[in-house]
Structure formats: structure tokens, C-alpha cells
Backbone bond lengths (Angstrom), bond angles and torsions (degrees), N, CA, C in turn:
res aa  C-N    CA-C-N  psi(-1)  N-CA   C-N-CA  omega(-1)  CA-C   N-CA-C  phi
1 M - - - 1.446 - - 1.530 111.09 -
2 K 1.320 116.89 -9.32 1.463 119.81 -178.27 1.522 112.41 -67.99
3 K 1.335 118.58 -26.52 1.456 120.52 -177.09 1.526 112.69 -87.53
4 L 1.315 117.60 -8.08 1.463 120.65 178.51 1.525 110.14 -73.58
5 P 1.316 117.55 147.65 1.469 120.06 175.18 1.531 110.50 -62.54
6 K 1.315 115.61 153.05 1.458 122.19 -176.95 1.529 111.74 -54.42
7 T 1.325 117.74 -44.67 1.463 121.21 -178.22 1.523 110.64 -60.98
8 L 1.304 117.36 -44.18 1.457 120.58 -179.64 1.528 110.90 -66.03
9 K 1.326 117.46 -39.30 1.468 121.00 176.39 1.523 110.20 -59.20
10 L 1.331 115.98 -47.78 1.462 120.39 -178.98 1.524 111.66 -61.72
11 I 1.328 116.63 -43.00 1.465 120.66 -179.54 1.528 110.61 -65.35
12 L 1.329 117.64 -43.52 1.465 120.79 -179.68 1.530 111.87 -65.43
13 I 1.319 116.69 -43.54 1.466 120.09 178.01 1.526 109.49 -62.91
14 F 1.327 116.21 -46.94 1.459 121.22 -179.32 1.532 110.91 -59.96
15 A 1.318 117.71 -44.54 1.467 121.55 -179.99 1.531 110.81 -63.37
16 L 1.324 117.53 -42.71 1.464 121.16 179.80 1.533 111.26 -65.95
17 V 1.319 116.63 -44.83 1.469 120.80 178.19 1.530 109.70 -60.10
18 Q 1.327 116.12 -45.20 1.463 119.72 178.09 1.520 111.92 -61.42
19 L 1.323 116.23 -43.35 1.459 120.53 -179.64 1.532 110.32 -56.25
20 I 1.308 116.40 -45.64 1.469 120.97 -179.82 1.528 110.94 -66.04
21 L 1.330 117.16 -50.12 1.461 120.40 -177.05 1.529 112.32 -66.15
22 H 1.330 117.31 -41.94 1.462 119.51 179.57 1.527 111.63 -68.67
23 T 1.316 118.05 -34.58 1.463 120.42 177.10 1.524 110.07 -62.56
24 I 1.319 116.37 -48.52 1.464 120.58 177.95 1.531 109.72 -60.47
25 G 1.321 116.08 -47.96 1.459 120.61 -177.63 1.513 113.41 -63.40
26 E 1.326 117.49 -47.94 1.469 120.96 -177.55 1.528 111.62 -63.30
27 Y 1.322 117.54 -44.89 1.462 119.08 -179.54 1.524 111.44 -66.98
28 T 1.311 117.35 -33.97 1.464 120.68 177.47 1.523 110.78 -69.98
29 I 1.317 116.48 -50.92 1.466 121.82 -176.85 1.526 111.58 -64.47
30 C 1.312 117.27 -45.81 1.472 120.49 -176.01 1.517 111.98 -61.87
31 G 1.304 117.02 -38.18 1.462 120.04 179.96 1.514 113.48 -66.53
32 I 1.310 117.22 -25.83 1.463 121.50 -175.27 1.533 112.41 -99.41
33 F 1.332 117.49 -42.91 1.461 120.88 -167.16 1.528 116.46 -111.68
34 Y 1.328 118.44 -13.71 1.466 120.00 -175.39 1.520 111.24 -107.28
35 S 1.318 114.65 149.55 1.454 122.30 176.36 1.522 107.20 -112.53
36 M 1.302 116.44 118.67 1.465 120.34 179.91 1.522 108.81 -127.52
37 E 1.324 114.76 50.72 1.454 121.32 -177.44 1.520 111.24 -62.73
38 G 1.317 114.66 145.71 1.447 120.03 177.19 1.518 114.39 84.03
39 Q 1.310 117.55 0.11 1.461 120.27 179.56 1.524 110.04 -94.12
40 G 1.313 114.82 138.38 1.455 119.87 172.66 1.517 109.30 -80.15
41 I 1.316 115.50 174.84 1.475 120.51 -178.80 1.526 110.91 -61.71
42 L 1.318 117.90 -46.01 1.466 120.60 -179.46 1.531 111.13 -63.55
43 E 1.317 116.12 -44.67 1.470 119.94 179.36 1.527 110.91 -61.29
44 H 1.334 115.81 -41.26 1.471 120.32 178.55 1.533 110.72 -64.16
45 Q 1.339 116.95 -44.20 1.462 120.08 -179.29 1.527 111.60 -65.45
46 L 1.331 116.84 -37.18 1.468 119.77 176.73 1.526 110.99 -65.87
47 L 1.320 116.95 -38.93 1.462 120.29 176.42 1.530 110.75 -64.58
48 M 1.322 117.18 -41.49 1.468 121.18 178.27 1.523 110.34 -64.16
49 F 1.336 116.79 -44.16 1.465 120.64 177.66 1.533 110.08 -59.18
50 S 1.312 116.04 -43.61 1.465 121.41 179.24 1.529 110.91 -62.81
51 A 1.319 117.13 -44.25 1.470 121.09 -179.71 1.533 111.06 -64.73
52 I 1.312 116.54 -43.64 1.468 120.47 -178.28 1.525 110.84 -66.93
53 T 1.337 116.99 -46.57 1.472 118.40 179.47 1.523 110.16 -65.99
54 G 1.319 116.88 -36.71 1.464 119.71 175.81 1.516 111.29 -60.42
55 D 1.333 116.55 -43.60 1.470 120.75 177.98 1.527 111.75 -61.24
56 V 1.330 115.84 -42.39 1.477 119.90 179.49 1.533 109.84 -62.43
57 F 1.332 117.02 -44.07 1.469 119.34 179.29 1.528 112.54 -68.77
58 I 1.320 117.10 -31.08 1.468 120.21 173.38 1.533 108.92 -60.87
59 G 1.327 115.88 -46.13 1.464 120.26 178.65 1.515 112.42 -63.74
60 L 1.332 116.65 -41.02 1.470 119.43 178.27 1.529 110.64 -65.55
61 G 1.319 117.01 -35.24 1.463 120.32 175.39 1.519 111.53 -61.48
62 L 1.331 115.85 -42.72 1.467 120.26 176.89 1.524 110.61 -64.24
63 F 1.321 116.43 -42.03 1.462 121.51 178.91 1.535 109.98 -57.04
64 V 1.333 116.23 -49.48 1.467 121.48 -178.85 1.529 110.76 -65.07
65 L 1.322 117.08 -42.70 1.468 120.95 178.98 1.526 111.17 -59.24
66 L 1.318 116.85 -48.35 1.463 119.72 -178.69 1.530 112.14 -71.82
67 A 1.315 117.34 -31.40 1.470 119.79 174.21 1.530 109.56 -64.38
68 F 1.322 116.77 -41.22 1.467 121.38 177.97 1.530 110.78 -63.80
69 V 1.321 116.91 -47.45 1.471 121.60 -179.31 1.520 110.75 -61.79
70 N 1.326 116.80 -40.54 1.467 121.59 -177.73 1.523 113.79 -88.71
71 K 1.337 116.80 -6.00 1.461 123.47 179.45 1.523 113.24 61.17
72 R 1.352 115.52 27.17 1.462 120.67 175.10 1.525 109.58 -165.18
73 S 1.313 115.27 143.09 1.461 120.42 -174.99 1.526 113.51 -78.81
74 D 1.303 117.48 -14.41 1.462 119.99 -177.91 1.526 112.64 -105.21
75 W 1.327 116.37 24.29 1.465 121.82 -176.86 1.521 112.55 -53.48
76 F 1.332 117.36 -35.39 1.468 121.22 -174.82 1.530 113.18 -78.10
77 L 1.337 117.95 -5.65 1.462 120.12 175.47 1.522 111.07 -73.27
78 D 1.331 115.49 -18.88 1.470 121.51 175.65 1.526 108.51 -100.30
79 K 1.322 115.81 -179.03 1.459 120.71 177.17 1.531 108.97 -65.82
80 W 1.334 115.95 136.76 1.461 120.65 179.05 1.528 109.74 -68.65
81 Q 1.319 115.29 139.90 1.459 120.78 175.16 1.528 108.68 -91.14
82 R 1.306 116.84 164.41 1.464 122.31 -179.00 1.532 111.26 -55.98
83 K 1.316 117.68 -42.07 1.474 120.73 -179.29 1.523 111.37 -62.56
84 D 1.324 117.68 -34.79 1.464 121.28 178.29 1.531 110.59 -64.27
85 I 1.316 115.95 -42.55 1.465 121.04 -179.87 1.524 110.77 -67.14
86 V 1.322 117.28 -43.35 1.464 121.16 179.72 1.533 110.29 -63.55
87 I 1.317 117.28 -46.35 1.472 121.01 179.15 1.523 109.96 -61.67
88 Y 1.318 117.36 -46.22 1.463 121.15 -179.76 1.531 110.76 -60.06
89 L 1.339 118.04 -45.24 1.464 121.30 -179.20 1.528 111.59 -64.21
90 L 1.328 116.48 -49.33 1.467 120.02 -179.38 1.528 111.09 -62.29
91 Y 1.301 116.88 -46.84 1.469 122.37 -179.95 1.528 110.02 -58.51
92 S 1.323 116.96 -50.29 1.460 121.16 -176.84 1.516 112.01 -61.78
93 I 1.312 116.50 -45.90 1.461 120.32 -178.05 1.526 111.19 -67.47
94 L 1.326 117.10 -46.46 1.467 119.86 -179.40 1.527 111.89 -63.62
95 I 1.302 117.48 -43.37 1.471 121.29 179.65 1.533 110.24 -64.95
96 A 1.322 116.80 -45.37 1.469 119.87 179.62 1.525 110.60 -61.31
97 F 1.338 117.42 -45.31 1.468 121.06 178.61 1.526 110.27 -60.05
98 Y 1.322 116.93 -46.18 1.464 120.54 -177.65 1.522 111.33 -59.31
99 F 1.334 117.00 -52.05 1.459 119.71 -175.57 1.523 112.35 -68.20
100 E 1.322 117.84 -35.20 1.460 119.61 177.86 1.527 110.95 -67.77
101 I 1.317 117.38 -46.59 1.471 120.96 178.95 1.529 110.06 -60.48
102 H 1.322 116.54 -44.89 1.463 120.96 -179.14 1.535 110.56 -61.45
103 A 1.332 116.66 -46.93 1.467 120.37 -178.24 1.527 111.35 -66.26
104 L 1.313 117.28 -39.20 1.464 119.94 178.25 1.524 110.70 -66.85
105 H 1.323 115.73 -42.61 1.473 121.04 -178.62 1.541 111.97 -64.99
106 T 1.305 116.98 -37.91 1.474 120.55 -178.55 1.529 112.30 -88.22
107 G 1.323 117.61 -3.36 1.460 120.67 179.40 1.516 113.98 76.53
108 R 1.306 116.46 18.77 1.474 120.33 -179.47 1.527 110.55 -64.31
109 W 1.326 115.88 -36.97 1.455 121.22 173.27 1.514 109.37 -156.02
110 G 1.310 114.63 169.85 1.460 121.64 177.51 1.518 108.53 -137.04
111 Y 1.315 115.25 174.37 1.462 120.38 -178.60 1.526 110.68 -105.09
112 Q 1.311 114.66 147.45 1.470 120.33 169.85 1.540 106.88 -76.10
113 A 1.310 115.91 166.73 1.469 121.29 -178.26 1.534 111.71 -63.73
114 N 1.320 118.04 -24.17 1.469 120.93 -177.60 1.539 113.98 -85.01
115 M 1.341 118.00 0.13 1.474 120.51 178.94 1.530 108.75 -73.35
116 P 1.339 117.25 117.61 1.467 118.07 174.27 1.531 109.31 -71.76
117 L 1.318 115.69 142.23 1.462 120.29 -178.50 1.520 110.80 -104.41
118 V 1.336 115.76 151.15 1.459 120.91 171.39 1.525 105.26 -64.80
119 P 1.326 118.42 126.47 1.465 120.44 -176.23 1.530 112.72 -51.31
120 G 1.330 114.39 131.17 1.454 120.63 177.75 1.518 115.24 80.78
121 T 1.338 117.39 6.09 1.472 120.99 -179.26 1.527 109.37 -134.80
122 P 1.327 117.12 164.74 1.468 120.22 172.73 1.535 112.36 -89.98
123 I 1.338 116.89 10.74 1.469 122.37 -173.85 1.525 110.58 -89.25
124 G 1.331 114.62 133.26 1.456 120.46 177.60 1.525 111.48 -65.25
125 L 1.314 115.71 136.19 1.471 121.17 178.67 1.524 111.53 -72.13
126 V 1.313 116.93 -34.20 1.476 121.32 -175.15 1.526 112.60 -60.66
127 P 1.353 120.86 -47.30 1.467 118.68 179.47 1.521 113.48 -66.06
128 V 1.315 117.06 -29.51 1.472 119.89 177.02 1.528 109.21 -68.54
129 V 1.314 115.96 -47.62 1.473 120.52 178.70 1.529 110.42 -63.63
130 H 1.329 116.08 -36.73 1.477 121.17 177.44 1.532 110.39 -53.64
131 L 1.342 117.12 -50.83 1.475 119.59 179.35 1.521 111.63 -67.67
132 L 1.326 116.95 -38.05 1.466 119.89 -179.83 1.530 112.22 -63.14
133 I 1.311 116.52 -27.16 1.470 120.56 179.70 1.527 111.68 -92.18
134 I 1.335 116.99 -48.16 1.467 120.83 -172.31 1.529 112.96 -66.25
135 L 1.330 118.16 -40.08 1.471 118.98 -177.24 1.526 112.95 -62.37
136 P 1.340 120.13 -51.84 1.472 116.94 178.61 1.526 112.70 -70.05
137 L 1.336 116.68 -32.48 1.461 119.23 177.06 1.526 110.58 -62.01
138 S 1.327 116.62 -39.20 1.469 120.79 177.00 1.520 111.38 -62.46
139 L 1.320 116.62 -40.45 1.473 120.69 178.13 1.524 111.04 -66.66
140 I 1.324 117.12 -40.23 1.466 121.45 179.87 1.530 110.04 -65.24
141 I 1.324 117.20 -45.41 1.470 120.91 179.34 1.527 110.45 -66.10
142 T 1.330 116.66 -41.13 1.470 120.64 176.96 1.528 110.04 -58.70
143 K 1.318 116.43 -44.15 1.470 121.31 178.71 1.531 110.40 -59.35
144 K 1.329 116.48 -45.90 1.489 120.71 -179.12 1.535 110.70 -63.22
145 I 1.330 116.12 -44.93 1.468 119.93 179.88 1.516 110.14 -64.16
146 Y 1.324 117.32 -47.53 1.461 120.60 -178.36 1.529 110.90 -60.62
147 Q 1.330 116.61 -46.02 1.463 119.76 -178.06 1.518 112.05 -67.38
148 S 1.319 118.41 -31.92 1.468 119.64 -179.20 1.528 112.31 -80.93
149 K 1.328 117.87 -26.19 1.466 120.56 -175.78 1.526 114.71 -105.12
150 F 1.335 117.85 -30.28 1.462 119.94 -169.19 1.524 115.11 -125.86
151 A 1.298 118.90 -11.64 1.465 119.71 -177.10 1.506 112.38 -88.28
């Protein structure tokens, strides 16, 4: 990995970190808060694979957006600026709302009675908080890995 360009190293580390964190998060959250009645094991695993890969691509989209705004792919190795935090918050919340509404509307999944909802909406609070936590945590872990191995 030493011969790869810095941007590619950062993207690969970030994608791998996200894959691990989203896998843990999705399997934990789905078992507690989601209702997927009528699904067989294969159908459930395909849905989980889809959710996890979707989450990873959501994170990569944020990575690319913030790299574009900051005009450099390693922007998060320094202290985050206010604009980075605002973009990350808006992006995470809007994306989480969109995918939850879409999945609920199409019947892709439903919520158990214990799922807390975002006040005034039918959207589960847990998946929104999941993205709000996992995306910056992935960047922080990526930064630590990159600095310990490649800096």
C-alpha cells in the first residue's frame, strides 16, 4: 500500500473502516429495532448486504463532497472547520431521512414498537444517530490508522 497515492490510501482505509463499523452497527440495530417479518435468511442477508454497502457509499459520497469543498482529500487530517461540521450534519441527516422514508414507503423494512422516532416524523431516530456517529468515527479512525502507518 506504500506505492498507492495518498488519496487512494485514505479512501481505501476509510471504506474498510466504514465497512467494519457499519456491519457491526447494522446487525446490532436491525436485531433490536427493525421488523423484517416474512423474510427468509437469504433475503435478510441480501438486505443487510445492501444496507451496509449503501452506508459505505453514503460515507464515500461525504468524503468526496468534503474533499471537493476543501480542495484536498486529506482535509480531515487537520482540525475540522465549521463548514465541514455543518456539511457533515446536513448530509448525514438528509441522507438518513431519505433512505428511511424510501424504505418505509416501499415496505423494504418496518420498525419494531421500541424504535424511537424523530419527533413529528415516522422516521426512526436510531438510523439517523447511527450515521451521525459512524461517519465522523470512521474519519477519526482513518486518521489514526493513516498517521500511524503512513505519515
